[in-house]
C-alpha positions in Angstrom: 0.1 0.1 0.2 1.0 3.9 -0.7 2.7 5.2 2.2 0.4 8.3 1.4 -2.3 6.3 1.6 -1.3 5.1 5.3 -0.4 8.7 6.3 -3.8 10.1 4.9 -5.8 7.0 7.0 -3.3 8.0 10.3 -4.3 11.9 10.1 -8.0 11.3 9.6 -8.0 9.3 12.6 -5.5 10.3 15.2 -3.3 13.3 15.9 -0.1 13.4 14.7 3.2 15.0 13.0 4.7 13.9 10.0 8.4 15.3 9.8 10.0 14.8 6.0 7.0 13.4 3.9 9.6 12.7 1.1 9.0 8.7 0.4 5.3 9.1 0.2 4.9 6.9 -3.0 6.8 3.8 -1.5 4.9 1.1 -0.9 4.9 0.0 2.2 4.4 -4.3 2.8 4.8 -4.4 6.5 5.5 -3.4 10.0 8.0 -4.6 12.4 8.5 -3.2 16.5 12.0 -2.5 16.8 13.5 -4.4 20.1 15.7 -2.2 22.3 17.9 -5.5 22.9 18.5 -6.1 19.5 19.9 -2.9 17.0 18.7 -4.0 13.5 21.8 -4.2 11.1 19.8 -3.5 7.8 16.5 -1.8 7.2 14.0 -2.7 4.8 13.0 0.4 3.1 9.2 -0.9 2.6 8.7 -1.7 6.3 7.3 0.7 9.1 9.5 0.4 11.8 7.8 1.3 15.2 9.7 2.4 18.2 8.0 2.4 21.5 11.2 2.8 24.1 12.8 5.7 22.6 15.9 3.5 21.6 18.9 5.8 20.0 20.3 4.0 17.5 20.8 4.6 13.4 16.9 5.9 12.2 15.5 3.6 9.6 13.5 5.3 6.6 10.4 5.1 8.2 9.4 5.4 11.8 6.6 5.8 13.9 7.0 6.6 17.1 5.3 8.6 20.5 8.9 10.9 20.9 10.3 13.1 18.2 14.6 11.7 17.9 16.7 14.3 18.5 18.7 13.9 15.3 16.6 13.3 12.0 18.4 12.4 8.8 16.9 14.0 5.7 16.3 10.4 4.3 14.3 9.5 7.4 10.3 10.0 7.4 9.1 10.1 10.8 5.4 9.8 12.0 5.0 10.7 15.6 1.9 10.5 17.7 0.7 10.7 21.4 1.9 7.5 23.6 -1.7 6.6 24.2 -2.1 6.3 20.4 0.9 4.6 19.1 -0.3 0.8 19.3 -3.9 1.9 18.3 -2.0 3.8 14.9 0.1 0.5 14.7 -2.8 -1.8 14.5 -4.5 0.5 11.7 -1.4 0.1 9.8 -1.7 -3.6 10.1 -4.8 -3.5 9.7 -4.7 -1.8 6.4 -1.7 -4.0 5.0 -3.8 -7.1 6.2 -7.3 -5.6 3.8 -4.6 -4.8 1.5 -3.4 -8.5 1.0 -6.6 -9.7 0.8 -7.6 -7.2 -2.2 -4.0 -8.6 -3.7 -6.1 -12.2 -3.7 -9.2 -10.9 -5.3 -7.1 -8.9 -7.6 -5.2 -11.6 -8.8 -8.2 -13.8 -9.5 -9.5 -10.5 -11.3 -6.6 -10.3 -13.7 -7.0 -14.3 -14.4 -10.6 -13.3 -15.1 -9.6 -10.6 -17.6 -7.1 -13.1 -19.5 -10.5 -15.2 -20.2 -11.9 -12.6 -22.1 -15.3 -11.7 -20.0 -17.5 -9.7 -21.0 -17.4 -6.1 -19.7 -20.2 -6.4 -18.0 -18.6 -9.5 -16.2 -15.4 -7.9 -15.5 -17.1 -4.3 -14.1 -19.3 -6.6 -11.4 -16.2 -8.7 -11.0 -14.3 -5.4 -10.0 -17.0 -4.0 -8.0 -16.5 -7.1 -5.8 -13.1 -6.3 -5.0 -13.8 -3.4 -2.5 -17.3 -4.3 -2.1 -18.6 -0.8 -4.1 -20.6 -0.4 -7.2 -18.7 1.3 -10.2 -19.9 3.1 -13.3 -17.9 3.1 -16.3 -17.9 6.4 -18.4 -16.2 7.3 -21.7 -14.4 10.6 -22.7 -17.6 11.5 -23.7 -18.8 10.9 -20.1 -21.3 8.4 -21.8 -21.9 5.2 -19.6 -20.4 2.5 -21.2 -20.9 -0.4 -18.2 -22.1 0.2 -15.0 -22.2 -2.7 -11.9 -25.4 -4.5 -11.5 -24.5 -6.4 -8.7 -25.2 -3.7 -6.0 -28.8 -2.5 -5.3 -28.0 1.3 -4.8 -30.5 4.0 -3.9 -28.6 7.0 -5.0 -30.1 9.4 -6.8 -27.1 10.4 -8.7 -26.4 6.9 -9.5 -30.0 6.6 -11.0 -30.0 9.4 -12.8 -26.6 8.4 -14.6 -28.0 5.3 -15.5 -31.1 6.4 -16.5 -29.3 9.5 -18.8 -27.0 7.4 -19.7 -24.6 10.5 -19.5 -22.2 11.7 -15.9 -24.7 15.0 -15.6 -22.9 18.3 -16.6 -22.0 19.6 -13.3 -20.1 16.3 -12.4 -18.1 16.4 -15.8 -17.1 20.0 -14.8 -15.8 19.1 -10.7 -13.8 16.1 -12.7 -12.4 18.3 -15.2 -11.4 20.9 -12.7 -10.2 18.2 -10.3 -8.0 16.5 -13.4 -6.7 20.2 -14.4 -4.9 20.9 -10.5 -4.0 17.3 -10.5 -0.6 16.2 -10.4 0.4 15.0 -14.1 3.1 12.7 -12.8 0.6 11.1 -10.9 -2.2 10.0 -13.0 -3.7 7.3 -11.8 -4.1 8.7 -8.1 -7.7 8.6 -7.8 -9.6 11.6 -6.7 -12.7 12.6 -4.4 -15.6 14.2 -6.4 -17.8 16.2 -3.7 -21.1 16.3 -5.2 -24.4 18.1 -3.9 -26.4 15.6 -5.6 -25.3 12.4 -3.6 -25.8 11.8 0.1 -23.0 9.6 -0.3 -19.3 9.8 -1.8 -17.9 9.6 -5.3 -14.5 8.6 -6.3 -13.2 9.1 -9.6 -10.1 7.8 -11.9 -8.9 7.8 -14.8 -9.0 4.9 -17.2 -5.9 4.9 -19.2 -4.0 2.3 -21.7 -0.7 3.3 -23.1 -0.9 6.5 -21.6 -4.2 7.0 -23.5 -7.0 8.3 -21.8 -10.1 6.6 -22.6 -12.2 7.3 -20.2 -13.2 7.1 -16.1 -14.0 5.0 -13.4 -16.9 6.7 -10.8 -17.3 4.4 -7.7 -20.3 5.2 -5.4 -19.7 4.0 -2.1 -22.1 2.6 0.7 -23.6 5.3 3.1 -19.8 5.0 4.6 -16.7 6.6 4.6 -14.5 5.8 1.4 -11.6 4.0 3.1 -7.8 3.5 1.9 -8.9 0.2 0.3 -10.4 2.2 -3.2 -7.2 4.6 -3.2 -4.8 1.9 -3.1 -7.1 -1.0 -5.3 -8.9 1.2 -7.5 -6.0 2.0 -10.0 -5.0 -1.7 -9.9 -8.3 -2.1 -11.2 -9.0 0.7 -13.3 -5.9 -1.1 -15.5 -7.5 -4.4 -15.7 -10.5 -2.9 -16.9 -9.1 -0.9 -19.3 -7.4 -4.0 -20.8 -10.8 -5.3 -21.2 -12.8 -2.5 -22.7 -10.1 -2.5 -25.3 -11.0 -5.9 -26.3 -14.3 -4.4 -27.0 -15.4 -4.9 -30.8 -16.3 -1.5 -30.5 -13.5 0.3 -28.8 -12.2 2.3 -31.4 -16.0 3.4 -32.2 -16.0 4.4 -28.5 -12.5 5.7 -28.3 -11.3 7.1 -31.4 -10.6 10.8 -32.6 -12.2 13.3 -30.2 -14.5 14.4 -33.2 -15.6 11.3 -33.6 -16.9 10.8 -30.1 -18.4 14.3 -30.3 -20.4 13.7 -32.9 -21.8 10.4 -31.6 -22.6 12.3 -28.3 -24.4 14.7 -30.5 -26.5 11.8 -32.2 -26.9 10.3 -29.3 -27.7 13.3 -26.8 -26.6 16.7 -28.3 -26.7 17.8 -24.7 -25.0 21.6 -26.0 -22.9 22.4 -22.5 -21.4 18.8 -22.6 -20.3 19.0 -25.9 -18.9 22.0 -25.4 -17.0 20.9 -22.6 -15.6 18.5 -24.8 -14.6 20.8 -27.6 -13.0 23.1 -24.9 -11.5 20.1 -23.5 -9.3 19.1 -26.5 -9.1 22.7 -27.7 -11.2 22.4 -31.1 -12.8 25.4 -32.0 -16.6 25.4 -32.8 -16.8 25.6 -36.9 -18.8 28.6 -37.8 -20.2 26.8 -41.0 -21.4 23.5 -41.3 -22.3 21.0 -43.9 -23.8 17.6 -43.0 -23.4 14.7 -45.6 -25.1 11.0 -44.9 -23.7 8.1 -47.2 -25.8 5.2 -47.7 -23.9 1.9 -47.7 -25.1 -1.1 -49.3 -27.0 -3.5 -46.7 -24.6 -6.8 -47.9 -21.3 -4.4 -46.9 -18.6 -6.0 -44.7 -17.3 -4.4 -41.3 -14.0 -4.8 -43.5 -15.6 -3.3 -46.4 -16.9 -0.3 -43.7 -13.4 0.7 -42.2 -12.0 0.9 -46.1 -14.5 3.5 -46.9 -14.5 5.1 -43.5 -10.5 5.4 -43.7 -11.1 6.9 -47.3 -13.5 9.3 -46.2 -11.6 10.4 -43.6 -8.4 10.7 -45.7 -10.4 13.0 -47.6 -11.9 15.3 -44.6 -9.1 14.8 -41.9 -10.9 17.5 -40.0 -14.1 16.4 -40.1 -16.5 15.2 -37.2 -16.9 11.0 -38.6 -19.4 8.7 -37.1 -20.7 5.7 -38.5 -23.8 3.7 -37.5 -26.4 1.0 -39.2 -24.9 1.1 -42.7 -24.7 4.8 -42.6 -21.0 6.8 -42.9 -22.0 10.5 -40.8 -20.1 13.6 -41.5 -19.9 16.8 -40.3 -17.8 19.1 -42.3 -16.5 22.7 -40.6 -16.9 24.5 -44.5 -19.3 25.7 -46.7 -20.6 23.2 -49.4 -18.9 25.1 -52.2 -18.2 22.9 -55.1 -14.3 22.9 -54.6 -14.9 21.4 -51.2 -16.9 18.8 -51.8 -15.0 17.6 -55.0 -13.4 14.5 -53.2 -16.8 13.4 -51.7 -18.1 13.4 -55.1 -14.8 11.5 -56.7 -15.7 8.5 -53.6 -19.3 8.5 -54.3 -18.2 7.7 -58.2 -15.6 5.3 -57.3 -16.7 3.7 -54.3 -20.5 3.2 -55.7 -21.7 5.3 -52.8 -24.6 7.5 -52.3 -24.1 10.3 -50.9 -27.0 13.1 -49.5 -25.1 16.8 -48.5 -26.7 19.2 -46.8 -26.9 23.1 -47.7 -24.5 25.2 -45.5 -25.6 26.0 -42.0 -24.3 28.5 -39.2 -25.1 26.5 -36.0 -22.9 23.7 -35.1 -25.2 22.1 -32.9 -28.0 22.1 -35.4 -26.2 19.3 -37.1 -28.2 16.2 -35.8 -31.4 18.1 -37.5 -29.5 18.3 -41.1 -28.1 14.9 -40.5 -31.7 13.6 -39.8 -32.6 15.7 -43.2 -30.0 14.2 -45.2 -31.2 10.5 -43.9 -34.8 11.3 -44.6 -33.9 12.7 -48.5 -32.3 9.5 -49.0 -35.2 7.7 -48.0 -37.2 9.6 -50.3 -34.6 9.2 -53.1 -35.1 4.9 -52.4 -38.6 5.1 -52.5 -39.0 7.8 -55.3 -36.6 5.4 -57.1 -34.5 8.1 -58.0 -31.1 7.5 -55.8 -27.9 9.4 -57.1 -24.4 8.8 -56.3 -24.5 12.6 -55.2 -27.4 15.0 -54.6 -28.3 17.8 -52.1 -31.4 17.0 -49.7 -32.5 20.4 -50.9 -34.0 18.9 -53.8 -36.1 16.5 -52.2 -37.6 19.5 -49.8 -41.1 18.5 -51.5 -41.3 15.1 -51.3 -39.8 15.0 -47.6 -42.6 17.5 -46.8 -45.1 14.9 -48.5 -43.7 12.3 -47.1 -44.6 13.1 -43.6 -48.3 13.8 -44.0 -50.0 10.7 -42.5 -53.2 11.1 -44.2 -52.7 9.3 -47.0 -56.4 9.5 -48.2 -55.4 13.5 -48.7 -52.6 12.8 -50.6 -54.3 10.4 -53.0 -57.3 13.0 -53.2 -55.0 16.1 -54.0 -53.8 13.6 -56.9 -56.8 12.4 -58.2 -58.3 15.6 -58.6 -55.1 16.7 -61.2 -54.1 14.2 -62.8 -56.4 11.5 -62.6 -58.0 12.0 -66.0 -54.4 12.3 -67.4 -53.6 9.0 -66.1 -57.1 7.2 -67.2 -56.5 9.0 -70.9 -52.8 7.1 -71.2 -54.0 3.9 -70.1 -57.0 4.3 -72.4 -55.0 5.4 -75.7 -51.6 4.6 -75.2 -50.0 8.0 -75.1 -47.7 9.9 -72.5 -49.5 12.2 -71.4 -48.6 12.0 -67.8 -44.3 11.3 -68.9 -44.8 14.3 -71.0 -45.8 16.9 -68.0 -43.8 15.1 -65.5 -40.7 15.9 -67.7 -42.2 19.9 -68.5 -42.0 20.1 -64.6 -38.5 18.6 -64.2 -37.0 20.9 -67.3 -38.6 24.1 -65.3 -41.3 24.4 -67.9 -39.2 24.6 -70.9 -40.3 23.7 -74.0 -37.4 23.5 -76.0 -35.5 21.3 -73.0 -38.8 19.2 -72.7 -38.7 18.3 -76.5 -35.1 17.1 -76.1 -35.7 15.2 -73.3 -38.5 13.5 -75.2 -36.5 12.8 -78.3 -39.5 14.6 -79.6 -40.0 17.6 -82.5 -41.0 20.8 -80.8 -44.5 20.8 -82.5 -45.1 17.3 -81.4 -44.3 19.0 -77.7 -47.0 21.4 -78.7 -49.5 19.4 -79.5 -49.3 17.1 -76.7 -49.3 20.4 -74.3 -52.7 21.5 -75.7 -53.8 18.0 -75.2 -52.9 17.9 -71.8 -54.6 21.1 -71.4 -58.0 19.7 -72.9 -58.1 16.5 -71.1 -56.9 17.6 -67.8 -59.0 21.2 -68.1 -55.5 22.6 -67.3 -54.8 26.7 -67.8 -50.9 26.7 -67.8 -51.3 30.7 -67.6 -52.2 30.2 -63.9 -49.9 29.9 -61.9 -51.7 28.4 -58.3 -52.9 25.6 -60.9 -49.5 25.2 -62.3 -48.6 24.6 -58.2 -51.2 22.2 -57.6 -50.9 20.1 -60.6 -46.6 19.6 -59.8 -47.8 18.9 -56.2 -49.9 16.6 -57.6 -47.0 15.1 -59.8 -45.1 14.3 -56.9 -47.5 12.9 -55.0 -48.1 10.9 -57.4 -44.5 9.9 -57.6 -43.9 9.3 -54.0 -47.4 6.9 -53.9 -46.1 5.1 -56.8 -42.5 5.2 -56.6 -42.2 6.3 -59.7 -38.8 7.5 -61.1 -38.7 11.4 -60.4 
């Protein structure tokens, strides 16, 4: 057990004076009472030696006594306590070491368990048994990735974190403050997180692997004071849990680049305060302009292919906010969607046979989930209307997005029939293409020249068809309101019949 943990435990329970606390990080393994009849020849640097008789001889590296020696060496740490407390302090130290020995055995079992590749839930439950307290594991976005389930915890803060899936913002701020103020050379030292929200204590420690912070462990003790066993054991437990966490299949997804975690957090929760804190901690400025991109992948794609596509996209836009879920790749580009900026994604869409939907430029970074959702809906509409393209803007599908969110299909059908039912019936009866001609007319912005070229017919033929459309459908092409309703009816028809746009 670390000497500083023992010293803190002594100071918390007894009046004492600590002289030359220079070895506070040394590991203590035992206690020995000095015998005035037998002068030690060699001192064990890992022992605390107890002098209750005021014996005069060379001082050991660590000494517990009830009387301060006359000569004190710089290399000796001395704990001076009252005479009537000396035996109690001695017993306290021995009990602490005995508890640690028991926990060392439990840690050995935990290490053996970790070798057998348990689930994260299993290792967290086993770890909580080591010091008989529940645990919550959060990643660097303070999202809960696991929590022990073998304790019935009545603590309101615990319930809130488990329910929300995130540590509350106030806890995040407190942890950030403590970590910032902590000794950088003692990164694995546990630290208290005092919160008014909870009637019990909390304790936190960094979860690291290969000197890389991947999250935190937060311990919620029962309504008893957190003891030295937490302080001594928690770093070792954290190391074992970290080794299990990195073996989880979605480790890279959970602990990738900070921008990846920010976007995942936005898609999952979109807590403005939390995301702002994450960006500040990573020294990332909030973009002034953004473009959201959703890339639809083939449903039969393999995980290996997804990783390949992901690397291609991230290579093209290294400063993008990236995430992939359910055969979709999500990007937020901190740029405006000018043609030159989107050249790379267009080339990727063509070369990798992807379907890319791009939003318009927007200025509020925290609106990104809305624009991503808009792109997702646009992809669904493009698929429904049989008009998927390698690269498209969501603005092209705005009308269809509005119509697709109308739940009253009877109303849509009524509007459709009111304007184009007669044309559809005429085409069916006479084997003509009035409806197709009208669709092309609106697709080509009501240009007769472009419509004729699109249909590969002569201009005069088109003029005759338009006259027939006006006659059969009772349509006045000089009436703007009527043209709007007619185009709306055509779009409803495409949406309901999955016809090509």
